[in-house]
C-alpha positions in Angstrom: 90.4 176.2 150.4 88.4 178.3 148.0 84.9 179.5 149.2 83.0 177.0 146.8 84.8 173.6 148.0 84.2 174.7 151.7 80.7 175.2 150.9 80.3 172.1 149.3 81.8 169.9 152.4 79.0 171.4 154.5 76.8 170.3 152.5 77.6 167.0 152.6 78.1 167.2 156.2 75.1 168.7 157.0 72.9 166.0 154.2 74.9 162.9 155.9 74.3 163.6 159.5 70.2 164.8 158.3 70.0 161.7 156.8 71.8 159.5 159.6 69.2 161.3 162.2 66.2 160.9 160.5 66.7 157.1 159.7 67.5 156.4 163.1 64.2 158.7 164.5 62.1 156.4 161.9 63.7 153.2 163.2 63.6 153.5 166.7 59.7 155.0 165.7 58.6 151.8 163.8 60.1 149.7 167.0 58.7 151.3 170.2 55.8 148.5 170.0 58.5 145.9 169.0 59.2 142.8 171.7 62.4 142.4 170.0 63.3 145.9 168.6 67.0 146.9 170.3 65.1 148.9 173.1 62.3 147.0 174.3 64.9 143.8 173.3 66.9 144.9 176.4 64.3 144.0 179.0 64.9 140.4 178.5 68.4 141.1 180.4 66.9 141.1 184.1 70.2 142.3 185.4 70.3 145.2 183.1 66.2 145.9 183.1 67.0 146.0 187.2 68.9 148.8 186.2 66.0 151.0 185.3 64.3 152.4 182.1 66.9 155.1 181.2 70.1 152.7 182.1 68.2 149.9 179.5 67.4 152.4 177.1 71.0 154.3 176.8 72.9 150.8 177.2 70.5 149.6 174.2 70.8 152.8 172.2 74.6 153.8 172.5 75.8 150.4 171.6 73.4 150.7 168.0 74.3 154.3 167.6 78.2 153.4 167.4 78.3 151.0 165.0 75.6 152.8 162.6 77.8 156.2 163.2 80.8 155.0 162.4 79.2 153.6 158.6 78.1 157.9 158.7 81.9 158.9 158.8 83.0 156.6 156.0 80.4 157.8 154.0 80.8 161.6 154.6 84.7 160.9 153.5 84.3 159.2 150.7 81.7 161.9 149.6 84.0 165.1 150.3 86.4 162.7 148.9 84.8 163.3 145.5 85.7 167.0 145.5 89.2 166.3 145.0 90.0 162.9 144.0 88.6 160.5 141.5 87.2 157.6 144.2 87.3 154.6 142.2 85.5 151.0 142.8 87.1 147.6 143.2 90.4 146.3 141.9 90.6 144.0 138.7 93.9 142.4 137.7 96.3 139.5 138.3 98.1 138.5 141.8 101.3 136.2 141.3 102.7 133.6 143.4 105.6 135.6 143.6 103.9 138.1 145.0 101.7 136.5 147.6 104.6 134.5 148.8 106.4 137.6 149.9 103.4 139.3 151.2 103.5 135.9 153.6 107.2 137.0 154.2 106.1 140.6 155.3 103.9 139.7 157.5 105.7 136.9 159.2 108.7 139.5 159.8 106.0 142.1 161.3 104.7 139.4 163.9 108.5 138.8 164.9 108.0 142.4 165.8 110.4 144.0 162.9 109.5 147.7 162.6 107.2 148.2 159.4 108.3 150.1 156.2 106.5 151.2 152.9 109.9 149.7 151.3 108.5 146.0 152.7 106.4 146.2 149.2 107.2 148.8 147.2 110.8 147.6 146.2 109.5 144.5 145.6 109.8 143.1 141.8 109.2 139.6 139.9 109.3 138.8 136.6 105.3 139.2 134.7 104.8 136.0 132.3 103.4 136.9 129.1 99.9 135.1 130.3 98.6 135.9 133.5 94.9 135.0 132.6 95.0 131.7 135.5 96.0 134.5 138.3 93.5 137.2 137.7 92.0 138.8 140.7 89.2 141.1 141.8 89.5 143.0 145.1 86.6 144.6 146.2 87.7 148.4 147.7 85.4 151.0 149.6 88.3 153.7 149.6 90.3 153.7 146.5 91.5 157.5 145.6 93.1 158.5 142.7 95.1 161.8 142.2 95.0 163.0 138.5 97.6 166.1 139.2 100.2 163.3 140.8 99.6 160.4 139.6 98.9 158.5 143.0 96.8 155.8 143.9 95.8 155.5 147.7 93.9 152.8 149.0 92.5 153.4 152.6 91.4 151.2 155.5 89.3 152.9 157.2 87.7 152.4 161.2 86.3 154.6 163.5 87.9 154.6 166.3 91.0 152.0 165.2 90.2 149.8 167.9 91.7 146.2 166.4 93.4 143.3 168.3 96.6 142.1 166.8 94.8 139.2 164.7 92.5 141.9 162.8 95.3 144.5 162.1 97.5 141.5 160.5 94.1 140.5 158.4 93.8 144.1 157.1 97.6 144.9 156.3 97.5 141.7 154.5 94.7 142.1 153.1 96.0 145.7 152.0 98.6 143.9 150.4 96.8 141.9 148.3 95.2 145.3 147.0 98.4 146.7 146.6 100.0 144.3 143.8 96.4 143.5 142.3 96.6 147.6 141.8 100.2 147.5 140.9 99.6 144.6 138.1 96.8 146.4 136.7 99.3 149.5 136.3 102.0 148.4 134.4 101.7 150.2 131.3 101.9 153.6 133.8 105.2 153.0 135.6 105.3 156.5 136.7 102.0 156.3 138.6 102.5 155.7 142.5 100.5 153.6 144.9 100.1 154.7 148.3 98.4 152.4 151.6 96.9 153.9 154.4 95.2 153.1 157.6 92.8 155.5 159.0 90.6 156.6 161.8 87.4 159.2 162.1 88.5 160.1 165.1 91.9 159.7 167.1 89.9 157.9 170.7 93.2 159.9 172.5 92.1 162.8 171.4 92.6 164.9 168.1 96.1 166.6 169.8 97.4 163.4 171.5 99.6 160.6 170.8 97.6 157.9 168.9 98.9 155.0 170.6 97.0 151.6 169.1 100.4 149.4 169.3 98.9 146.5 167.7 98.4 148.6 164.5 101.4 150.0 164.4 103.0 146.9 164.6 101.5 146.1 160.9 101.8 149.7 159.5 103.9 151.9 158.9 104.0 155.6 160.4 103.7 157.0 157.2 100.4 154.7 156.6 98.6 156.1 158.9 95.8 158.4 158.5 94.1 159.2 162.3 91.6 161.8 163.0 92.7 165.4 162.1 95.1 163.5 159.2 92.4 161.2 157.8 89.9 164.4 157.3 92.4 166.7 156.1 94.1 164.1 153.5 90.3 163.6 152.1 89.3 167.6 151.9 93.1 167.6 150.3 93.5 170.4 152.4 95.4 171.2 156.3 92.1 172.6 157.2 89.8 169.9 156.2 89.4 168.7 159.2 88.4 171.9 161.2 85.7 172.5 158.4 84.1 169.3 158.5 83.9 169.2 162.6 82.5 172.6 163.0 79.8 172.0 160.5 79.1 168.6 162.2 79.0 170.7 165.8 75.9 172.6 163.9 74.7 169.5 162.2 74.4 167.4 165.3 71.5 169.3 166.3 69.5 166.9 164.3 71.0 163.9 165.8 70.3 165.4 169.7 66.4 166.4 168.5 65.5 163.2 167.3 67.3 161.3 170.3 65.2 163.9 172.5 61.9 162.4 170.5 63.1 158.3 170.3 63.3 159.1 174.3 59.6 160.5 174.5 58.6 157.5 172.7 60.1 155.1 175.3 59.9 156.6 178.5 55.7 157.7 178.4 
């Protein structure tokens, strides 16, 4: 990776983490005298309150932190991706009944524990009618990247830790298949363009060098559709050192969060 790109990635991580720490501190500062605030409302749970102020504080703080921090990692990923890819928005095209029927068939087979393969949808073709206006469809997507050099389109569903139950994994795959066919139909005049689907996680909950064991997700996603932890960051950075660069900078920038947390604790423990 060239030095300019490395510095840009570091700046993105530092900027977004500082922005998150500042907004989080402002939120909890504004709520310090609010009985319905995130921390103070925990006092209404007599069982939790009985365990003491510190336990009450952290039980409320961590739950709020997890959901908010996942969005920060998602934002960092998209901002970093802009350095290597064309990051695009919603997909507008059409979806044919034959394609919807095939999607349902794919999901049904996965429910029977057939091993997922990308060829299950990549190899599917059907006749395209001359008039597709009655089949027009739009799909909202947060992670659509285009590699201009390879003529490749990437659709990514990102979950911070990848915790999905069986029903949720099924729903996510079905939504991604819809995205795939809508995008594919928009590229009829570009037969050489390729589309790839990915399920990504910002970190590997089992450890970055450990096997990812979310079998409920693997029931619906092929191995080459997975971008877990380190692989996700290497992908959005388009560099095998991507994760290391992002995480090394995060370790430095995380001081913003630690310092903000200490100041917040003073407000609630005084």
